[in-house]
C-alpha positions in Angstrom: 0.6 -22.0 3.7 2.1 -20.7 6.9 0.3 -16.4 6.5 -3.1 -15.7 5.8 -2.7 -12.6 3.3 -4.7 -9.7 4.2 -4.2 -6.2 3.6 -4.4 -3.8 6.3 -5.6 -0.2 7.1 -3.0 2.2 8.7 -4.7 5.0 7.6 -4.2 7.5 10.8 -3.2 4.5 12.6 -0.1 4.9 15.6 3.0 3.6 13.9 5.8 3.5 15.2 9.6 2.8 12.8 12.8 1.3 15.2 16.4 1.8 12.9 16.5 5.4 11.2 19.2 3.9 8.6 18.3 3.2 4.5 16.3 0.2 5.3 13.9 2.0 8.6 12.9 5.0 5.4 11.5 2.7 2.8 9.4 1.1 5.4 8.7 5.0 7.1 8.3 6.0 3.2 5.7 3.0 2.5 3.7 3.7 6.0 3.4 7.6 5.2 2.1 6.8 0.9 -0.6 4.5 3.3 -1.2 7.9 5.4 -0.4 5.8 8.9 1.1 8.6 11.7 4.6 7.8 12.1 7.1 8.0 14.7 10.5 7.0 13.8 13.2 6.3 17.0 17.0 5.7 16.0 20.6 6.7 17.5 21.1 8.0 13.8 19.0 9.4 11.1 19.4 10.1 7.7 19.8 13.6 6.5 16.1 12.9 4.7 14.8 11.3 8.3 15.9 14.6 9.5 14.1 16.5 7.1 10.7 14.9 7.2 11.7 15.3 10.8 11.1 19.2 10.1 8.8 19.0 8.3 6.1 17.8 10.2 5.8 14.1 8.3 7.0 12.0 11.0 8.4 12.6 14.7 11.7 11.9 15.6 13.3 10.7 18.7 17.5 10.3 18.2 17.6 8.0 21.4 17.6 4.7 22.1 14.3 2.8 22.0 12.7 2.3 25.2 9.5 -0.3 25.4 7.9 2.9 26.7 7.4 3.7 23.0 5.2 0.8 21.7 2.4 2.9 24.1 -0.3 3.2 21.7 1.1 1.9 19.1 -0.5 0.4 15.9 1.7 -1.7 14.8 5.9 -1.6 15.2 8.9 -2.3 13.0 12.0 -3.5 13.9 14.7 -2.4 11.8 18.3 -2.1 13.3 21.4 -3.2 12.7 21.1 -5.1 16.3 20.2 -8.5 16.8 20.0 -8.0 20.2 17.2 -4.8 19.8 15.6 -6.5 17.7 14.4 -9.1 20.2 13.4 -7.4 22.4 10.9 -4.7 19.7 9.8 -7.9 19.1 9.3 -9.7 22.5 8.3 -6.7 24.3 5.3 -6.3 20.6 4.0 -9.4 21.7 3.4 -8.4 25.4 1.8 -5.4 24.3 0.2 -7.5 21.3 1.6 -5.0 19.0 1.5 -6.1 15.2 5.2 -6.3 14.7 7.3 -6.7 12.2 11.3 -7.7 12.2 13.6 -7.1 9.1 15.0 -10.3 7.5 13.8 -11.9 11.0 10.7 -13.7 9.7 10.5 -15.2 13.4 10.9 -12.5 15.2 7.0 -11.3 13.5 3.7 -11.3 13.6 2.9 -10.4 10.4 5.6 -9.6 7.1 6.0 -7.6 4.5 5.0 -8.3 0.6 6.5 -6.7 -2.5 4.9 -5.0 -4.2 3.4 -3.0 -7.4 1.1 -0.2 -7.1 0.0 1.7 -9.8 -2.8 4.4 -7.9 -5.1 2.6 -6.0 -4.4 -0.4 -7.3 -1.6 -2.8 -4.8 -0.3 -6.4 -6.0 1.7 -7.9 -3.8 3.5 -10.7 -3.1 5.0 -13.1 -1.5 7.0 -16.5 -1.2 6.6 -17.0 2.6 10.2 -15.1 2.9 11.7 -18.4 1.3 13.1 -16.0 -1.5 13.3 -12.1 -1.3 15.3 -12.7 -4.3 12.8 -13.8 -6.2 9.4 -11.9 -4.9 11.7 -9.3 -6.0 11.5 -10.7 -9.5 8.5 -11.1 -10.4 7.3 -7.7 -8.9 9.8 -6.3 -11.8 8.0 -8.5 -14.3 4.6 -6.9 -13.4 5.6 -4.0 -13.3 6.6 -4.4 -16.6 3.0 -5.9 -17.6 0.2 -3.0 -15.6 1.2 0.6 -16.2 -0.4 3.8 -15.0 -3.3 2.6 -16.7 -3.9 0.3 -14.6 -4.5 2.9 -11.4 -6.7 5.2 -14.4 -8.9 2.4 -15.1 -9.5 1.8 -11.1 -10.2 5.3 -11.4 -12.9 5.8 -13.9 -14.2 1.5 -13.4 -15.0 3.7 -9.5 -16.2 6.5 -10.9 -18.6 4.2 -13.0 -19.8 1.4 -10.2 -20.7 5.0 -7.9 -22.9 5.9 -10.3 -24.9 3.4 -10.1 -25.2 2.9 -6.7 -26.6 5.9 -6.7 -29.3 5.2 -9.3 -30.1 2.2 -6.4 -28.5 -0.3 -9.0 -27.8 -3.4 -6.7 -23.9 -3.9 -7.3 -25.1 -7.8 -9.0 -27.9 -6.1 -11.7 -24.1 -3.1 -12.6 -21.7 -6.1 -12.3 -22.3 -7.2 -16.5 -21.8 -3.6 -17.7 -18.6 -3.1 -15.5 -18.0 -6.4 -17.2 -18.5 -5.9 -20.8 -16.3 -2.5 -20.8 -13.4 -5.0 -19.4 -14.3 -7.2 -22.4 -14.7 -4.1 -25.2 -11.9 -3.4 -24.4 -11.5 -0.2 -22.1 -7.7 -0.8 -21.1 -6.3 -0.8 -23.8 -8.5 2.5 -25.0 -7.3 4.1 -22.3 -3.2 3.1 -22.3 -3.8 4.7 -26.2 -5.6 7.8 -24.5 -8.4 7.4 -27.3 -11.0 9.9 -25.5 -13.1 9.2 -28.2 -13.5 5.7 -28.5 -13.6 5.8 -24.3 -17.0 7.9 -24.3 -18.4 5.7 -27.3 -18.3 3.2 -24.9 -19.2 4.1 -22.2 -22.4 5.5 -24.1 -23.4 1.6 -26.0 -22.9 0.8 -21.9 -24.0 3.0 -19.7 -25.9 5.4 -22.2 -26.4 8.9 -22.4 -24.9 10.6 -20.3 -21.1 8.9 -19.4 -18.5 10.0 -20.2 -15.1 10.4 -19.7 -13.6 14.1 -18.9 -17.4 14.4 -16.6 -16.5 10.9 -14.6 -13.4 11.9 -13.5 -14.6 15.5 -11.8 
């Protein structure tokens, strides 16, 4: 196994995308969803990129890439259609110890980007170690059918329950069995079918009075 799997926190981090086409646009979208501060360097930006810049969502510089663009950056994504420029970005990033991803060039990357299934804070990533992006896409499409929006709701509810239990002074090990019982007794299915009364009934049986779906989600 070549790659060490991690989830990278880019919240409020300075990130650079070089390339303003459709591929660069997708990379920018994901970074923004994760709370990054994004600068885009490109000779030609899409209409959406220009719109984001005008709204203050990104910093857009319509010019050629320069090595100094990497100063102060946490990571860079090279998404240009120029092999020479992408290789230059990779080399410059390595010299400055900046995390680097070059689209479709795993050998030039210090990290690669997996296929993603997301439901709220639930994040499922699929990697084939760049051997078959087509297979990663196929697996992603399969998982998207299995993991619907009810998982986002379930995760929010479980998180709220966990925080409430922690506030009572119980250790994580102490309340682990309660959380596992909720899942074993069908909490997900109740949420999927929007059976609020059943959810509240299960919460009361497992956790006692004072735990309701509506109250926990405030």
